[in-house]
C-alpha positions as CSV (number, residue, x, y, z in Angstrom):
1,M,-22.8,11.2,-9.8
2,W,-19.8,8.5,-10.7
3,N,-18.1,6.4,-8.4
4,Y,-14.4,6.6,-8.4
5,N,-12.6,4.2,-6.4
6,Y,-9.0,5.4,-5.4
7,Y,-6.6,3.3,-2.6
8,V,-4.1,3.8,-0.2
9,Y,-1.8,1.2,0.5
10,I,1.1,-0.1,2.6
11,T,3.1,-2.9,1.2
12,T,6.4,-4.2,3.3
13,N,8.8,-6.9,2.5
14,Y,8.1,-10.6,3.6
15,E,10.4,-9.9,6.8
16,N,7.9,-6.4,7.7
17,T,11.1,-4.4,7.6
18,V,10.4,-2.2,4.9
19,L,7.5,0.1,4.1
20,Y,6.0,1.5,1.1
21,I,3.1,3.7,0.8
22,G,1.6,4.8,-2.6
23,V,-1.8,5.6,-4.2
24,T,-4.0,3.9,-6.7
25,N,-6.8,3.6,-8.7
26,D,-6.3,-0.5,-9.1
27,L,-5.1,-1.8,-5.9
28,S,-4.7,-5.0,-7.7
29,R,-2.7,-4.4,-10.9
30,R,-0.8,-2.0,-9.0
31,L,0.2,-4.8,-6.4
32,F,0.7,-7.0,-9.6
33,E,2.9,-4.5,-11.2
34,H,5.0,-4.9,-7.4
35,R,5.7,-8.2,-7.5
36,E,6.7,-8.3,-11.1
37,G,8.9,-5.2,-10.4
38,K,7.1,-3.3,-13.2
39,G,8.7,-0.1,-14.7
40,N,12.1,-0.5,-12.8
41,G,14.0,-3.3,-11.5
42,K,15.5,-0.5,-9.7
43,S,12.7,0.9,-8.2
44,F,12.2,1.0,-4.6
45,T,9.3,-2.0,-3.8
46,A,11.6,-3.8,-6.6
47,K,15.1,-3.4,-4.7
48,Y,13.3,-3.9,-1.0
49,Y,10.9,-6.5,-2.2
50,C,7.4,-4.5,-0.5
51,H,5.1,-6.8,-2.6
52,Y,3.1,-7.9,0.9
53,L,-0.2,-5.8,1.2
54,V,-0.6,-5.1,5.2
55,H,-3.0,-2.5,4.9
56,Y,-5.2,-0.2,2.8
57,E,-7.5,2.7,2.6
58,H,-10.5,3.8,-0.1
59,F,-11.6,6.3,-1.4
60,S,-13.8,8.2,-3.8
61,N,-12.1,11.3,-4.2
62,I,-8.6,11.4,-5.9
63,E,-7.6,14.4,-3.9
64,H,-8.6,12.8,-0.6
65,A,-6.4,10.0,-1.3
66,I,-3.3,12.1,-2.4
67,E,-3.7,14.1,0.5
68,R,-4.0,10.8,3.2
69,E,-0.8,9.3,1.2
70,K,1.5,12.2,2.0
71,E,-0.2,12.3,5.7
72,I,1.2,9.0,6.1
73,K,4.1,9.3,4.7
74,K,5.5,12.1,6.7
75,W,4.5,9.9,9.9
76,R,7.3,8.4,12.3
77,R,7.5,4.6,11.3
78,E,5.9,3.8,14.6
79,K,2.7,5.5,13.5
80,K,2.9,3.8,10.8
81,Y,2.9,0.4,12.9
82,A,0.3,1.8,14.7
83,L,-1.8,2.3,11.9
84,I,-1.2,-1.6,10.4
85,N,-1.9,-2.9,13.6
86,S,-4.9,-1.3,14.3
87,N,-6.7,-3.5,11.4
88,N,-4.6,-5.9,10.6
89,P,-3.0,-6.5,14.3
90,E,-1.2,-10.4,12.8
91,W,0.5,-8.2,9.5
92,R,-1.2,-11.0,7.5
93,F,-0.8,-10.3,3.6
94,L,-3.7,-8.9,2.2
95,N,-2.7,-10.0,-1.5
96,D,-5.1,-12.5,-2.0
97,E,-8.1,-10.9,-0.3
98,V,-7.7,-8.3,-2.7
99,N,-7.1,-10.0,-5.6
100,G,-10.1,-12.3,-4.6
């Protein structure tokens, strides 16, 4: 049985005023891409500087990860904040934790 890694993650800007929810199989690489504005300088994360990781969840099944991403994206802002607060009440930026 193969062991795969997928992550649903939430990033924010420095002021914690904008949230971005995404899914990836390489969280460290994806955070780098967000920080560097890779792909498109006009992307949502580049435009609003959403490259500070405040929450992530690990999955071994891509379908489960995508399902969770879609679920969180449908939530109101208050519920998303409650999710972040439940594991990261200080809203620490977790980028260094992920990148080692």
